[in-house]
N, C-alpha and C positions, 0 to 999 in steps of 0.2 A: 504494500500500500504506500501511496505517496501522499504526504501531507506537507503543505507549504503555507506559510503565512507571511504576508507583507502588509502588516497592519495598515489600514483597517480592512484588508482583503485576505480571506483565508480560503484555502481549497484542500479537498481531500479526494483522492481517487481510490475507488473501491472495486473489487471484482464484481462482475454482474452475476450475483448469486443471492438467494433469498436471505442469507444471514447478514448481508451487507446493510439491510434496513436498520438493524440494531446498532451497528457500528456508525451509521450515518446519524442516528439520534444522539449517540454519545458525542460525536464530533460537534454537532450543533450546540449541544449543552456546554461542552468545554469552551467554545468560542463565545457564547452569549451570556453565560452566568456572570452576573456582576456588571454587564454592559447594558442590559435592557431589563424591563420588569419581568418578574417570574412568569406572568401570564403569557408574555410574548415568547419566552423560552419554551414553555409547555406547548403552546400552539404550533410553533415552528418545528418542534420535535415531531409532532404528529404529522405536519405537512411534509417534512422531509421523508418520513417513513412511507407515507402514501406515494410520493413521487418516485422514490427509489424502487419501491415494489413494482410500480407501473413500468419503470425503465427496465427492470430485470425481466418482468413478465412479457413485455411487448417489444423490447429492444433487440438489436442484433449485435451489439458491441460486447467486447470482453470486459469492459469496465464501465463504471458510472462515476461521473464527477459531481461533487457537491461543492458549491461555492457560497460563502457567506460574505456579504459586503456591508461594512459598517461605516463607509465613507461619508454618508449623509447623516448629519446629527438628528434629523427628524425621522429617519426611516432605517429599517434593517431590510436588506434584500437577501433572498435565498434563491439559488439557481441549482437545478439538477439537469445534467446533460448526459444523454445516453444515445447509443447508435440506433440507426433505423430511419424510416420515413415518418413524417408527421401524420399520424392517423387522423382521419376526419373528426373523430370524437374529441381530439385535443385542439383542433384548429380554432375553435371559438370558445374561449373560457367563459364568456358571458352566458353560454348555454349549459354549462356544467351544473348539474343538479344532483341531489342525493336521491338515489334509487329508493323505491318503496321497500318497506320492511321485508316483504315476502320475496323480493328479488334475490337471485343467487349472488349477483355481483353488481358493481356500479355505484358504490357509495363513495369511493375514495376521492375522485375528482370533485364531486359535489361538496365533500367535507373541506377539501383544500379551498375551494372558492368561497365557502362560508367563513373560513377562518382568516383569510388574508384580505388586505385592502385593495391590492392590485395583482393581476396575474396576466402574463403574456406568454405566448409560445412562438417558437421559430425553429427553422432548420438552419443550422450553421455548420458549414463544412461536413455535411452529410450526417449530422447528429441532431437529435431533437433536444431543444433546450426549453425548459419551463422556468420562468423567472417570476418570483413572487415578491411583493413588498408589503411590509406592515409598518404602520406608524409606531414609533417607540412609545 
Protein backbone atom coordinates (compact mmCIF):
# COMPACT_ATOMS: atom_id res chain seq x y z
CA UNK A 1 0.00 0.00 0.00
CA UNK A 2 1.13 3.49 -0.76
CA UNK A 3 0.30 6.36 1.52
CA UNK A 4 1.49 9.88 0.94
CA UNK A 5 0.72 13.17 2.53
CA UNK A 6 1.59 16.64 1.44
CA UNK A 7 -0.54 18.55 3.92
CA UNK A 8 -3.26 19.45 3.43
CA UNK A 9 -3.56 16.74 0.74
CA UNK A 10 -3.40 13.06 1.70
CA UNK A 11 -3.72 9.95 -0.43
CA UNK A 12 -3.69 6.21 0.12
CA UNK A 13 -3.60 3.51 -2.56
CA UNK A 14 -5.27 0.23 -1.67
CA UNK A 15 -5.66 -3.11 -3.41
CA UNK A 16 -9.02 -3.48 -5.12
CA UNK A 17 -10.38 -6.05 -2.69
CA UNK A 18 -13.24 -6.15 -0.20
CA UNK A 19 -11.03 -5.76 2.87
CA UNK A 20 -9.80 -2.40 1.59
CA UNK A 21 -13.02 -0.68 2.70
CA UNK A 22 -11.96 -1.08 6.34
CA UNK A 23 -8.47 0.18 5.61
CA UNK A 24 -9.96 3.18 3.78
CA UNK A 25 -12.14 4.01 6.82
CA UNK A 26 -9.08 3.86 9.08
CA UNK A 27 -7.09 6.11 6.72
CA UNK A 28 -9.86 8.72 6.61
CA UNK A 29 -10.11 8.69 10.41
CA UNK A 30 -6.32 9.10 10.81
CA UNK A 31 -6.34 12.14 8.54
CA UNK A 32 -9.50 13.81 9.84
CA UNK A 33 -9.59 13.24 13.62
CA UNK A 34 -8.74 16.55 15.25
CA UNK A 35 -9.10 18.43 11.95
CA UNK A 36 -12.89 18.43 11.56
CA UNK A 37 -15.88 17.79 13.84
CA UNK A 38 -16.46 14.15 14.87
CA UNK A 39 -19.73 14.11 12.90
CA UNK A 40 -17.84 14.86 9.68
CA UNK A 41 -15.27 12.14 10.47
CA UNK A 42 -18.02 9.58 11.04
CA UNK A 43 -19.96 10.54 7.92
CA UNK A 44 -16.88 10.49 5.69
CA UNK A 45 -15.81 7.12 7.08
CA UNK A 46 -19.17 5.75 5.91
CA UNK A 47 -18.92 7.55 2.57
CA UNK A 48 -15.43 6.20 1.82
CA UNK A 49 -16.54 2.70 2.76
CA UNK A 50 -19.44 2.84 0.30
CA UNK A 51 -17.35 4.34 -2.50
CA UNK A 52 -14.44 1.91 -2.09
CA UNK A 53 -16.88 -1.00 -2.01
CA UNK A 54 -18.41 0.22 -5.28
CA UNK A 55 -14.99 0.69 -6.87
CA UNK A 56 -13.98 -2.83 -5.88
CA UNK A 57 -17.28 -4.38 -7.00
CA UNK A 58 -17.67 -2.54 -10.29
CA UNK A 59 -14.14 -1.40 -11.16
CA UNK A 60 -11.55 -3.07 -13.33
CA UNK A 61 -8.33 -1.80 -11.74
CA UNK A 62 -5.97 -3.58 -9.37
CA UNK A 63 -6.01 -0.63 -6.97
CA UNK A 64 -8.31 2.02 -5.53
CA UNK A 65 -7.00 5.45 -4.54
CA UNK A 66 -8.48 7.47 -1.67
CA UNK A 67 -7.66 11.18 -1.47
CA UNK A 68 -8.51 13.55 1.38
CA UNK A 69 -8.07 17.27 0.68
CA UNK A 70 -8.09 19.78 3.55
CA UNK A 71 -6.82 22.73 1.52
CA UNK A 72 -10.06 24.72 1.86
CA UNK A 73 -10.72 25.96 5.40
CA UNK A 74 -14.48 25.70 4.92
CA UNK A 75 -14.62 22.27 3.27
CA UNK A 76 -13.18 18.78 3.42
CA UNK A 77 -13.01 16.87 0.14
CA UNK A 78 -12.87 13.11 -0.30
CA UNK A 79 -12.16 11.40 -3.61
CA UNK A 80 -12.18 7.72 -4.51
CA UNK A 81 -10.63 6.68 -7.82
CA UNK A 82 -10.89 3.23 -9.37
CA UNK A 83 -10.53 1.74 -12.83
CA UNK A 84 -13.21 1.13 -15.39
CA UNK A 85 -15.82 3.08 -17.28
CA UNK A 86 -18.25 5.48 -15.65
CA UNK A 87 -21.44 3.44 -15.26
CA UNK A 88 -24.67 5.28 -16.17
CA UNK A 89 -25.85 4.94 -12.55
CA UNK A 90 -22.87 7.04 -11.39
CA UNK A 91 -23.03 9.74 -14.03
CA UNK A 92 -25.72 11.88 -12.36
CA UNK A 93 -25.25 12.09 -8.57
CA UNK A 94 -28.38 14.23 -8.36
CA UNK A 95 -30.38 11.08 -9.12
CA UNK A 96 -28.71 8.91 -6.49
CA UNK A 97 -31.36 7.73 -4.06
CA UNK A 98 -31.55 5.19 -1.27
CA UNK A 99 -33.18 2.00 -2.52
CA UNK A 100 -36.29 0.68 -0.77
CA UNK A 101 -35.81 -1.49 2.30
CA UNK A 102 -36.85 -4.64 0.44
CA UNK A 103 -34.31 -4.09 -2.40
CA UNK A 104 -31.31 -6.43 -2.47
CA UNK A 105 -28.85 -3.61 -3.22
CA UNK A 106 -28.73 0.04 -4.19
CA UNK A 107 -28.47 1.90 -0.92
CA UNK A 108 -24.82 2.94 -0.98
CA UNK A 109 -24.86 5.80 -3.48
CA UNK A 110 -28.06 7.20 -2.01
CA UNK A 111 -26.46 7.18 1.44
CA UNK A 112 -23.39 8.95 0.04
CA UNK A 113 -25.56 11.61 -1.57
CA UNK A 114 -27.56 12.10 1.63
CA UNK A 115 -24.44 12.60 3.76
CA UNK A 116 -22.32 14.97 1.65
CA UNK A 117 -22.97 18.53 0.54
CA UNK A 118 -21.58 18.12 -2.98
CA UNK A 119 -20.68 15.14 -5.16
CA UNK A 120 -19.36 14.90 -8.71
CA UNK A 121 -18.19 12.05 -10.91
CA UNK A 122 -15.79 11.96 -13.84
CA UNK A 123 -13.59 9.67 -15.82
CA UNK A 124 -9.95 10.75 -15.60
CA UNK A 125 -7.25 8.84 -17.47
CA UNK A 126 -9.54 5.82 -17.81
CA UNK A 127 -10.45 5.75 -14.13
CA UNK A 128 -13.73 6.65 -12.45
CA UNK A 129 -13.36 9.40 -9.85
CA UNK A 130 -16.06 10.26 -7.31
CA UNK A 131 -15.33 13.49 -5.44
CA UNK A 132 -17.40 14.55 -2.44
CA UNK A 133 -17.24 17.69 -0.36
CA UNK A 134 -18.61 18.43 3.08
CA UNK A 135 -18.67 21.67 4.98
CA UNK A 136 -16.49 21.55 8.04
